[in-house]
C-alpha positions in Angstrom: -6.7 -5.7 -28.0 -9.8 -5.1 -28.8 -11.8 -3.9 -25.1 -15.0 -4.6 -26.4 -16.2 -7.9 -27.1 -19.3 -8.9 -24.6 -23.0 -8.7 -26.3 -25.4 -6.2 -24.4 -26.7 -8.7 -22.2 -23.1 -10.0 -21.2 -21.9 -6.5 -20.6 -20.2 -4.9 -17.5 -22.2 -2.1 -18.4 -25.6 -4.1 -18.5 -27.0 -2.4 -15.5 -25.3 1.1 -15.7 -24.8 2.5 -18.9 -21.7 3.5 -19.4 -22.5 7.0 -21.0 -24.3 7.6 -17.6 -21.0 6.9 -15.4 -19.1 9.2 -18.3 -21.4 11.9 -17.2 -20.8 11.9 -13.8 -17.3 11.9 -14.4 -17.2 15.2 -16.5 -19.7 16.5 -13.3 -17.3 15.7 -11.0 -14.2 17.3 -12.7 -16.3 20.5 -13.3 -16.6 20.9 -9.9 -13.0 20.0 -8.8 -11.3 21.1 -11.8 -10.9 17.2 -12.5 -9.1 17.2 -9.1 -11.2 15.4 -6.8 -8.9 14.2 -4.0 -5.7 15.4 -2.7 -2.7 13.5 -3.4 -2.5 10.2 -0.7 -0.1 7.7 0.4 -1.8 4.5 1.7 0.0 2.3 4.1 -0.1 -1.4 2.9 -1.6 -4.2 5.0 0.0 -6.1 7.6 2.4 -8.8 6.1 0.7 -12.3 7.3 1.9 -14.5 4.5 4.8 -16.4 5.7 5.3 -19.0 2.9 6.3 -16.1 0.5 9.8 -15.3 0.1 8.6 -11.7 -0.5 7.4 -9.3 2.0 5.1 -7.2 1.3 6.8 -4.3 1.1 9.6 -5.8 -0.4 7.1 -6.9 -3.5 5.9 -3.2 -4.0 8.7 -2.1 -4.1 10.7 -4.2 -6.4 7.3 -4.2 -8.8 7.1 -0.2 -8.5 11.4 0.1 -9.2 10.5 -2.5 -12.7 7.8 -0.3 -13.7 9.8 3.1 -13.3 12.4 1.0 -15.7 10.0 0.9 -18.5 8.9 4.5 -18.5 11.3 6.1 -20.4 9.3 8.7 -22.4 7.4 11.5 -21.1 3.2 11.6 -20.9 0.7 8.9 -20.2 1.1 6.8 -22.9 4.9 5.6 -20.7 3.2 4.9 -17.8 3.3 1.3 -17.0 2.3 -0.8 -14.1 4.3 -4.2 -13.1 3.2 -7.6 -11.0 5.1 -10.3 -9.6 4.7 -13.9 -9.9 6.5 -15.7 -7.3 6.9 -19.4 -7.6 8.6 -21.1 -4.2 8.9 -24.8 -5.6 11.1 -24.0 -8.9 12.2 -20.0 -7.0 11.5 -18.6 -10.0 9.8 -15.0 -10.7 7.8 -13.6 -13.5 7.7 -9.7 -14.2 4.3 -9.0 -15.7 4.3 -5.6 -17.5 1.3 -3.7 -19.1 1.4 0.2 -20.5 -1.4 1.9 -22.6 1.5 1.7 -25.7 3.2 -1.4 -26.4 6.5 -1.8 -25.0 8.9 -1.9 -27.9 11.7 -4.1 -28.8 13.9 -2.2 -28.1 12.9 -1.4 -24.6 12.4 -5.2 -24.1 16.2 -5.9 -25.1 17.1 -3.5 -23.0 14.8 -4.6 -19.9 16.6 -8.5 -20.9 20.3 -6.7 -20.4 19.4 -5.2 -17.2 18.0 -8.4 -16.3 21.4 -10.0 -17.4 23.4 -7.7 -15.1 21.2 -8.1 -12.4 21.8 -12.3 -12.3 25.6 -11.9 -12.6 24.9 -9.7 -9.6 23.0 -11.8 -7.3 25.9 -14.7 -8.1 28.7 -12.8 -7.7 27.5 -10.0 -5.6 30.2 -7.1 -6.4 32.4 -6.3 -9.0 31.7 -4.0 -12.2 28.1 -4.6 -11.9 27.1 -2.6 -9.9 28.5 0.4 -12.2 27.1 -1.3 -15.1 23.5 -1.6 -14.2 23.6 2.1 -13.1 25.0 2.9 -16.3 22.9 0.7 -18.4 19.6 2.5 -16.6 21.6 5.9 -17.2 21.5 5.0 -21.2 18.3 3.8 -21.3 16.7 6.9 -19.5 18.8 9.4 -21.4 16.4 11.3 -23.2 13.7 11.6 -20.1 16.9 12.8 -18.1 17.6 15.5 -19.9 13.6 15.8 -19.9 13.8 16.5 -16.2 16.8 18.7 -16.2 14.6 20.8 -18.8 18.2 20.5 -20.8 19.3 23.1 -23.7 20.2 19.6 -24.9 16.9 18.1 -24.7 14.4 17.6 -27.6 10.9 18.6 -26.6 8.4 15.7 -27.5 5.6 17.5 -30.2 2.9 18.5 -27.2 5.4 20.1 -25.7 6.8 22.0 -28.1 4.8 25.8 -27.1 6.3 24.8 -24.0 8.6 27.2 -22.2 10.4 26.5 -18.6 14.0 27.5 -17.9 16.9 24.6 -17.1 15.9 23.0 -13.6 19.4 24.7 -12.7 18.2 28.2 -12.6 15.7 27.3 -10.1 18.5 26.6 -8.0 18.7 30.5 -7.3 15.3 30.8 -5.3 16.2 27.4 -3.6 19.5 28.9 -1.8 17.8 32.2 -1.6 15.1 30.9 0.6 17.6 29.1 3.2 18.5 32.3 5.0 14.8 33.1 5.9 14.2 29.6 7.8 17.3 29.6 9.9 17.9 31.3 13.1 21.5 33.2 14.0 22.5 30.5 16.6 21.6 27.9 13.3 24.1 29.6 11.3 26.5 26.1 11.0 23.4 24.5 9.8 22.5 27.3 7.1 26.0 26.9 5.7 25.9 23.3 5.9 22.7 23.5 3.8 24.0 26.4 1.6 27.4 24.3 0.6 25.3 21.4 -0.1 22.7 23.1 -2.7 25.5 25.5 -3.9 28.0 21.9 -4.7 24.4 20.6 -7.0 24.2 23.5 -8.5 27.4 23.6 -10.0 27.4 20.0 -11.4 23.7 21.4 -13.3 25.2 24.2 -14.3 28.2 22.3 -15.7 26.7 20.0 -17.6 25.3 22.1 -20.1 28.2 22.5 -21.2 29.8 18.7 -21.6 29.4 17.6 -25.4 25.9 16.0 -26.5 25.6 12.3 -27.2 29.2 11.9 -25.9 30.1 9.4 -23.1 31.7 12.4 -21.2 27.6 13.3 -21.3 26.8 9.2 -20.0 29.7 9.8 -16.9 28.3 13.4 -16.6 24.9 12.4 -15.8 25.5 9.9 -13.8 27.6 12.0 -11.6 24.8 14.1 -11.3 22.1 11.5 -10.0 24.2 10.2 -7.6 24.7 14.1 -6.4 21.0 14.3 -6.5 20.8 11.1 -5.0 23.0 12.6 -1.8 21.5 15.7 -1.6 18.1 14.3 -1.2 19.4 11.3 1.6 20.8 14.4 3.4 19.6 15.2 6.9 20.5 18.8 6.5 18.4 19.0 3.4 15.7 16.8 5.4 14.9 19.5 7.7 15.5 22.5 5.2 12.4 20.5 3.0 10.5 20.2 6.4 11.0 23.7 7.2 10.2 25.2 3.8 7.0 22.6 3.7 5.7 23.9 7.1 6.6 27.4 7.2 4.0 28.7 4.9 1.9 28.3 0.8 4.3 31.7 -0.4 5.0 31.2 -4.2 8.7 31.3 -3.9 8.4 28.8 -1.4 6.3 26.5 -3.6 8.7 26.8 -5.7 11.3 25.5 -3.7 9.7 22.5 -2.9 9.0 21.8 -6.6 12.2 22.0 -7.0 13.2 19.7 -4.5 10.4 17.3 -5.6 12.0 17.5 -8.9 15.7 17.1 -7.5 14.2 13.8 -5.6 12.7 12.3 -9.4 16.1 12.6 -10.8 18.0 11.1 -7.5 15.1 8.2 -8.3 17.6 6.7 -10.6 20.1 6.0 -8.3 17.4 4.7 -5.9 15.9 2.3 -8.6 19.2 1.0 -9.0 20.5 0.4 -5.8 17.0 -1.5 -4.9 17.6 -3.7 -8.1 20.6 -4.5 -6.7 19.8 -5.0 -2.9 17.0 -7.2 -4.3 19.0 -9.8 -6.5 21.3 -10.1 -3.0 18.7 -10.5 -1.0 16.6 -12.9 -3.4 19.3 -14.1 -5.6 17.4 -17.6 -6.9 14.5 -15.6 -7.9 17.1 -12.9 -10.1 18.8 -16.1 -11.2 15.2 -18.0 -12.9 13.8 -14.6 -14.5 11.0 -14.5 -16.6 9.6 -10.7 -18.1 6.0 -11.0 -19.5 4.6 -8.1 -21.7 0.9 -8.1 -22.0 -0.6 -6.8 -25.0 -2.2 -3.2 -24.8 -5.8 -3.2 -25.8 -7.1 -0.5 -28.6 -8.7 2.8 -27.7 -12.2 3.0 -27.6 -13.8 6.3 -29.0 -16.2 8.3 -27.5 -18.3 11.7 -27.9 -18.2 12.4 -23.6 -15.4 14.4 -22.6 -14.4 17.0 -20.4 -11.6 18.6 -22.6 -12.6 19.1 -25.8 -9.3 16.8 -27.5 -9.8 13.9 -25.3 -11.9 11.7 -27.6 -10.3 8.4 -26.6 -10.9 6.1 -24.3 -8.1 4.1 -22.8 -7.3 0.9 -20.4 -5.0 1.6 -17.8 -2.0 -0.5 -17.4 -3.1 -1.0 -13.6 -6.2 -2.0 -14.8 -4.9 -4.1 -17.6 -3.3 -6.5 -14.9 -6.5 -6.6 -12.7 -7.9 -8.2 -15.3 -5.7 -10.0 -16.7 -4.9 -12.0 -13.7 -8.8 -12.3 -12.9 -9.1 -14.2 -16.2 -6.3 -16.0 -15.2 -6.8 -17.2 -11.4 -7.6 -20.9 -12.7 -4.8 -21.2 -15.3 -1.9 -20.0 -13.4 1.2 -22.4 -13.9 1.4 -24.9 -10.9 3.3 -23.2 -8.3 2.9 -19.9 -9.2 1.6 -17.4 -6.5 -0.9 -14.5 -7.5 0.6 -11.4 -7.1 -0.6 -9.2 -4.2 0.1 -5.6 -4.8 0.8 -3.3 -8.5 3.6 -1.4 -8.7 3.6 1.4 -10.9 5.6 4.3 -12.5 3.8 6.9 -11.8 1.0 7.8 -8.5 -2.7 5.8 -9.6 -5.1 8.4 -11.3 -8.4 8.8 -9.5 -10.6 6.4 -11.2 -7.5 3.5 -10.9 -7.6 4.5 -7.2 -11.5 4.0 -6.9 -11.6 0.8 -9.5 -8.7 -1.3 -6.8 -10.3 0.1 -4.0 -14.0 -1.3 -5.0 -11.8 -4.5 -6.6 -10.5 -5.2 -3.4 -7.5 -7.6 -4.4 -4.8 -5.3 -4.6 -4.4 -2.7 -2.0 -3.9 0.9 -3.4 -0.3 2.8 -2.6 -1.4 6.0 -3.4 -3.0 8.3 -5.7 -2.4 12.1 -7.4 -6.1 12.5 -7.6 -6.3 13.5 -11.0 -9.4 12.5 -12.7 -8.6 11.6 -16.1 -12.3 11.1 -18.0 -10.9 9.0 -20.6 -10.5 5.8 -18.9 -12.5 2.7 -19.6 -12.4 -1.1 -18.6 -11.9 -4.3 -20.8 -15.8 -5.6 -21.1 -14.8 -9.3 -22.4 -17.1 -12.1 -24.1 -14.2 -14.4 -22.0 -15.2 -13.4 -18.6 -16.7 -15.7 -16.5 -20.0 -14.8 -15.2 -18.4 -14.6 -11.9 -16.0 -12.0 -12.7 -18.7 -10.1 -15.0 -21.1 -9.9 -11.9 -17.9 -8.3 -9.8 -17.2 -6.1 -12.2 -20.5 -5.2 -12.3 -20.7 -4.1 -8.9 -17.3 -2.4 -8.7 -18.7 0.2 -11.7 -21.5 0.6 -9.6 -19.8 1.3 -6.0 -17.1 3.5 -8.4 -20.1 5.5 -10.1 -21.9 5.7 -6.4 -19.1 7.3 -5.0 -18.1 9.8 -8.1 -21.6 10.8 -7.4 -21.5 11.4 -3.7 -18.4 13.5 -4.2 -20.1 15.5 -6.4 -22.3 16.7 -4.3 -19.7 18.1 -1.8 -19.3 21.8 -2.0 -17.4 22.5 -5.1 -13.4 22.6 -4.4 -11.1 24.1 -6.8 -7.3 22.2 -6.6 -4.4 22.9 -8.6 -3.0 20.2 -10.8 -0.7 17.3 -9.1 2.7 16.4 -9.4 1.5 12.6 -11.2 4.6 11.2 -9.3 6.8 11.4 -6.2 9.9 9.7 -4.8 9.4 10.6 -1.4 13.2 10.2 -0.7 13.3 13.8 1.2 10.5 11.7 3.6 12.0 8.7 4.1 13.7 7.2 6.7 16.8 4.8 6.5 15.4 0.9 6.7 18.7 -1.4 6.3 15.7 -4.1 6.3 14.2 -2.8 3.0 15.3 -3.5 -0.6 15.1 0.0 -1.2 16.8 1.4 2.0 14.2 3.7 3.2 11.0 3.9 4.1 8.4 6.5 4.2 7.7 8.3 7.5 4.3 7.6 7.8 1.6 8.3 10.6 -1.0 5.6 12.7 -3.9 6.4 10.4 -4.2 4.5 7.3 -3.3 7.2 4.7 -0.9 10.7 4.3 -2.0 13.4 2.5 0.6 15.2 0.5 0.9 18.9 -0.1 2.8 19.3 -3.4 
C-alpha cells in the first residue's frame, strides 16, 4: 500500500517537516550509538474493564504468542505485531496480523493448521493435540531454530554470510566453567545440581549436530531439545545461578555466560508459546472455536536521503504502527460487537521510535523497548485520515520530536547494541492464573531496566 497519499496541506508533517524530524533522529543516534535508552519492561495498566472476557494480561500474552508464530525468519522484515478483537455477543475472536513484509500463503496456511488444532483441543482438552501443536510449531520454525542454535546444518541468509559464530553448544563450556566461582564450599550440593543440569543440556545440544538433516529424527530431536531448554530455564537452581551471574559483576566471561542463557531462553520459547496457546484455548474455548485470522497488507517503502547508516535509504512503516493506524481509521467502522484491542503483541521488543509512538498515541500501553533507534522509520500520511485523526498524528510527531530533541541535549552516552528480544523465563515467577503459566517479577515502580 502507498504510505503517502495526503496532500501537503493535509499532511501530518505540515507543521513539522519530516526531514527536520529525521535530522533530529540522526543527531540523537550519533550521540548514543543509536541506542538512546536502556532496554526496559513496563507494567500493564490495571485491569478495570469487567465487560471483557480477556484479562489485559492474557490479551497481551496471547497477542505476543500469535506474533511469535509469524516471525519465522531472521531480520527486521520478519518482525510481526498482533491485535485481538473480542466479540462478546458472537463469542468470537479476530487475530489481526501486521508485518513489514507480506505474510505469504505458506505461512497463512500453516497458521490455519495451528488454529485448527487449537479449535479441536478447545473442545477435547486432551489427546494427541498437545504434541501435534508443538510439532506444527517446530516444523514451521525449523530453519529459525537452527539459526538460534547456530547449527552446522543451518543455511545462513545472505546478509549473515560473512559472520562467523561458533555453535551455541560450544558456549556451554564457559557457562559451566563459571559455576565454580559463584558457589561457596557449603553450597557444594547446589553447585552440583546446576552443573548436572547444564551438562545434560550441553550434551543434548551437541548430539543434535549428529542427527541427519531434514529427517523426522531431526524434528523429534529439536522437540526434545526445546523442551529440555524450557526445563532448564524454569529450574529454580538455574534461575538462582542466572541471578548470581547478573549481580556478581560485568566481566566479559560473565556477560558471555548470561548471553548464552538468554539464547537458551529463546529456544525454550517455542515450547512456552505452544503451552500458552493450549492453555488459552482451554480457558477461552469459545474464542478458539470461532477464530478469524486477518492479515494487513504492508505499506511500500519510502525513499529517503537522510540516514545514520549509508546503506539505509528506505523508510518503513513498522508493524506496530500499521496496527495503530488501521484501528484509528476503522474505529467508526468496527463490526457490531467487536471490541477495539487494548494492547499490541509483538515478536520482538519495541524499537525506540515505536515505543515513543505508542507512548505519545496513548491508546496502547508500550509493554517494553529494547532501546535501539532505527531512523528508517515512518508513519503513514494518508488522504483518508479524518481531520481529528490528522490533528492527533500531528501532535504525536510533535511530542516525539520534542522528546528526541530533549534526549539529544543530555550528556552523550555510548550503549552497546541490545538484544532485540528476550523471553524472561529466567526472571519469571510461576503463576497458574496466567495462560503463560509464568509472570515476570516486577518492582513497585512503573518500569524495570534490563541488563543484557
